[in-house]
N, C-alpha and C positions, 0 to 999 in steps of 0.2 A: 445276549440279546441286545445289550447296549441301549440305544435310544428307544427300542421297542419294549423294554422291560415294563415300564408303567402301563402300557396298553394291555398286557397279558396278566397283570396282577389282579388277584381276586381278594377283596377286603375280608379280613378275618372277622367273623360274626361273634366271636367270643364263646361259642358252644362247641363241644367236641374237640377233636384233635386240630392243631393248627394246620392250615392249608399246606399241601405238598408244594415243593419248589415249582414255580411256573415253567421254568426252563425244562425240567425233567418231564413234566406233564406234556408240554409242547412236543418234546422229542418223541414221547410215546405216541402222541396223536400223529405226528409225521411218519412214524414207523408204520402205523396202520394205513395211512394214505399211500405210502410207497409200496407196501406189500399187498394191500387189499385183503389182509387176513381179518378174521373175526376179532372183535375186541377181546374175547376170552383167551386168545392165543398170544396176547401181548407178552413179550419176554419179561422175566423177573427183574431185569436191570432197570426197568421203568416202574413208575408207581403202579398200584393196582389198576386193573383195567376198568373197574367201576369208577375210580377217581378220574381217570383220563377221559372216559366217556361222559361223565357228568360235567366235567370242566369244559369239554368240547361243546356240549349242548349249551352251557352257560355262555361261552364265548360266541357261539353262533347267534344266540338270542340277543346278546349285547352288541353285535356287529363288530366284534374285535378283529376278525379275519379281514373284513372289508377295510377297516381302518388301517390295519397293518399293511395291506397291499397299497393303499393310498400313500401312506408314509414312506414306504420303500420306493415306490415309483416316483414320488416327489423328490426324494433324496437323489435318485439317479438322474432325474431331470435337472436338478440344481447343479450337479457335478458334470453335466454335459454328456451323459451317457445315453440319453434318449433323444432321438431325432425323429419327429413325426412328419417329415417331409414326404415319406413314402411308406405306406402301411399296407398290409395284406389282410384280407378277410376271407374266412372259410368256415363251413359248418362241418360237424362230424357227429355220427351217431355214438351214443354211449349206452352200454348195456344197462338194462333195468335190473334192480336187485329184488330178490325173493319173489313175492307174488305179483309184483308190478308187471312182469312180462306176461304172465298168464292173463291178468286182467286186461292188458293192452290187446292181446290176441282175441279175447272174447268180445271186446267192445269195438274192435276194428281200429282202435287208436294206434298210431305208430309209436315206436320206441322214442324215448327222450332224445333230444339233440342239443349239442352245445355249439356256440359260435365263438370264435376267437378273432380278435383284431390284433395283429402283431406288427412290430417294426420289422425292418428288413433283416435284423440280426436274430429274429425269432422270439424276442421278448414280448410277452403279451401285454397289451395296454388296455384290453377290455375282454371280459369273458361274460357270456350270457347263456342261459339255458332256457329251453322251452320245448314245446311239442314239435315233432318233426313234420307235422301236417302242412303248415304253411310253406310256400315256396321261399327259398333262401333270400331272394331279392327283397321280399316284403319285411324282412327282419333286420335289415341294415340299420335303420333308425334306432331300433331297440338296442342293438349291439353298440352303436356309437354312444348312446346315452349311458351305457354301463361302463364307459371307460374310466380308468383310475386317475387320469390327469385332465386338466382343463383344456389343454391344447387340442386342436382339431387337426386330423391328418390333412395335409395339403393334397395328397394324391392317394386314392384308395384303389387297390388292385385286388381283383377277385377272379375266379375261374369263369367258365362260360355261363354258369348259373346266374351270375351277376350282370350279364350283358343285357341291359334294359335301357331303352331310350327314356322311359319315365324316371328311372333312378338317376340317369345322367342329368336330366333336367333338374331334378330335385337337388342334386349335389351342386350344380352350377348356381342355383338360386339360394343355396344354403338352407333350404327348408327342412332337409333331413337333419341338419346339425343344430337346429335351434331348440 
């Protein structure tokens, strides 16, 4: 983990067994993310699924993943691997888990949706999630505020859903990006 190791460390509270190695726990969490498997199906080569799930919840509560993304993105920026001259924005639907889909159908609410702001090489510089109900063009400001770097894209490219005179005016005035 290198420079990220201190970010993922959990201080030992002096009770019970010492904490599992943060790298092994993170690898278990990433395996769950990659496969979409339930926590109980985590292979034995990783720490117990209860440990990985508990540490995942701790890290989410402490904002560890957000901080790690910011640090990684800042490192790439400092090394010249990020160019925000031209970025792309788009939204995509993501499936609801367990009962959320049923509740959404009953209440008439549409499935959750996520927006990504990416550089031309596909590297995301912002990710934001929300309801799929509002039109995409109204969520540009929210997505830009969720970016991992301070730099503002010079040119923002989106599909036809982002073709809006109002948005163009806001972008020119920089009101969206303040």
